[in-house]
FIPAPA-79998 format. One line per field, with one value per residue: residue number from 1; y, z, x of N, C-alpha, C in turn. Coordinates in steps of 0.05 Angstrom, whole numbers. Atoms other than C-alpha are relative to their C-alpha. Example, Ala and Ser with C-alpha at 12.3 -4.5 7.8 and 13.67 -1.06 7.14 Angstrom:
# FIPAPA-79998
seq <- (1;2)
n.c2 <- (-24;-24)
n.c3 <- (0;-1)
n.c1 <- (18;-16)
ca.c2 <- (-90;-21)
ca.c3 <- (156;143)
ca.c1 <- (246;273)
c.c2 <- (24;22)
c.c3 <- (0;14)
c.c1 <- (18;-15)
# end
This chain:
# FIPAPA-79998
seq <- (1;2;3;4;5;6;7;8;9;10;11;12;13;14;15;16;17;18;19;20;21;22;23;24;25;26;27;28;29;30;31;32;33;34;35;36;37;38;39;40;41;42;43;44;45;46;47;48;49;50;51;52;53;54;55;56;57;58;59;60;61;62;63;64;65;66;67;68;69;70;71;72;73;74;75;76;77;78;79;80;81;82;83;84;85;86;87;88;89;90)
n.c2 <- (13;29;8;25;5;3;-30;-14;6;-15;-32;-5;0;-30;-18;5;-13;-35;-7;-12;-16;-19;1;13;38;18;17;20;10;26;-15;2;-28;-3;-9;-26;-18;-15;-15;16;-13;-12;23;7;36;5;26;13;24;21;19;0;15;-20;-21;-19;-6;-22;-20;-17;-17;-19;-21;-6;-20;-21;-23;-10;-20;6;-17;-14;20;21;31;4;4;20;-3;-21;9;17;-15;-12;13;17;-15;-3;24;3)
n.c3 <- (11;-1;6;-7;-26;-4;2;-33;-12;12;-12;-32;18;16;-16;-25;9;-3;-22;1;4;-14;-18;-19;-4;-12;-21;4;-22;-11;-27;7;0;36;14;12;0;-26;-2;-27;-3;22;20;9;0;7;-12;18;-12;17;0;24;25;14;7;-23;2;22;-13;-23;18;21;-22;-17;32;8;-23;-1;26;27;33;24;15;18;-12;21;-1;-12;-26;-8;6;-16;-28;-9;-2;-22;-20;-4;-7;-27)
n.c1 <- (-24;-1;-23;-3;-14;-29;-10;-6;-27;-11;9;-13;-25;-6;4;-26;-24;16;-6;-25;-17;-1;-12;10;-11;23;-2;14;-1;25;18;27;2;11;-24;-3;-24;-16;-27;-14;-30;2;6;29;6;24;6;22;1;-8;23;22;-3;-6;16;-4;-20;-11;15;-22;-22;10;12;-20;-17;13;-2;-25;3;-11;14;-17;-11;10;19;16;26;7;0;16;23;2;-5;21;30;-3;4;31;18;-5)
ca.c2 <- (251;173;149;71;43;23;100;124;92;138;198;188;185;250;284;259;293;361;361;357;404;452;435;391;313;261;211;150;131;74;112;125;189;212;259;324;381;409;456;412;462;493;436;425;355;323;262;210;147;82;39;79;62;95;142;171;174;221;259;277;298;336;375;385;411;457;492;495;535;508;561;594;525;488;423;382;385;320;330;399;365;313;356;401;350;312;367;382;318;310)
ca.c3 <- (-315;-312;-286;-281;-218;-242;-265;-193;-178;-239;-219;-146;-182;-218;-160;-105;-156;-161;-85;-88;-130;-86;-34;6;33;27;78;70;150;187;239;246;211;136;121;90;94;153;172;223;241;179;134;90;99;68;112;72;111;83;90;38;-29;-86;-104;-33;-35;-95;-65;0;-45;-94;-31;-3;-73;-83;-10;-20;-91;-155;-201;-226;-243;-304;-296;-354;-372;-347;-280;-268;-289;-239;-180;-193;-191;-139;-91;-107;-98;-30)
ca.c1 <- (-338;-333;-275;-257;-229;-166;-152;-154;-85;-59;-94;-69;-3;-6;-36;23;69;28;31;106;122;81;122;74;91;37;26;-5;-24;-77;-120;-192;-192;-214;-147;-130;-83;-43;16;66;123;110;112;57;30;-19;-53;-89;-123;-85;-144;-187;-200;-169;-230;-232;-160;-157;-218;-179;-117;-158;-197;-122;-89;-141;-139;-60;-83;-73;-112;-55;-19;-22;-62;-81;-145;-157;-140;-162;-230;-214;-200;-258;-313;-281;-280;-355;-377;-348)
c.c2 <- (-27;-12;-39;-2;-2;26;12;-5;21;22;7;12;30;23;8;17;32;5;4;19;23;-3;-13;-33;-10;-13;-13;-14;-12;25;7;34;1;13;25;19;11;20;-19;17;8;-10;-5;-36;-5;-40;-19;-39;-25;-18;8;-11;20;27;14;11;28;21;17;14;25;28;18;16;25;25;4;20;-8;18;10;-19;-8;-23;-14;1;-22;-6;30;-5;-21;9;13;-16;-14;12;13;-20;-9;2)
c.c3 <- (16;5;11;29;1;-12;17;4;-16;5;25;-1;2;20;26;-16;-3;28;8;-8;12;26;22;-1;-4;5;2;35;12;24;-12;-5;-33;-13;-10;9;18;-11;26;-1;-23;-30;-7;-6;-1;15;-19;18;-23;-6;-18;-24;-17;4;27;6;-18;1;13;-10;-21;18;7;-14;-3;23;-2;-29;-26;-26;-16;-6;-18;7;-31;1;16;29;19;-2;28;32;3;6;30;22;3;8;25;19)
c.c1 <- (2;28;4;23;25;16;6;30;16;-4;11;30;13;-12;20;21;-12;4;28;2;-16;6;-12;7;-35;5;-19;3;-23;-8;-29;-4;-8;34;-5;26;2;24;14;27;8;3;-24;-7;-22;-7;-21;-2;13;-22;-22;0;19;-14;3;27;3;-23;15;19;-10;-13;24;14;-16;-9;24;4;19;-9;18;25;-4;-4;-8;-29;-21;-1;-7;-26;-7;-1;-25;-28;3;-6;-33;-13;-1;-22)
# end
């Protein structure tokens, strides 16, 4: 799947909405880290490096969502394909 750079912003928003449906908070922070999913006092948190490009942010968020368990959820075919491809290509 070929995704244009400008499409990543829209995909990122859709993935953030999906994370919210799963009860996870997505935070963009500065620092020397890649990012990912963690539990903080029983709260689901996905931290993403604010300085990463959109493609990297989508990759991190896709991997975190996969870890949270999205197999049983309805996802649009495009979003499911993005998640499957981004996580494999990491």
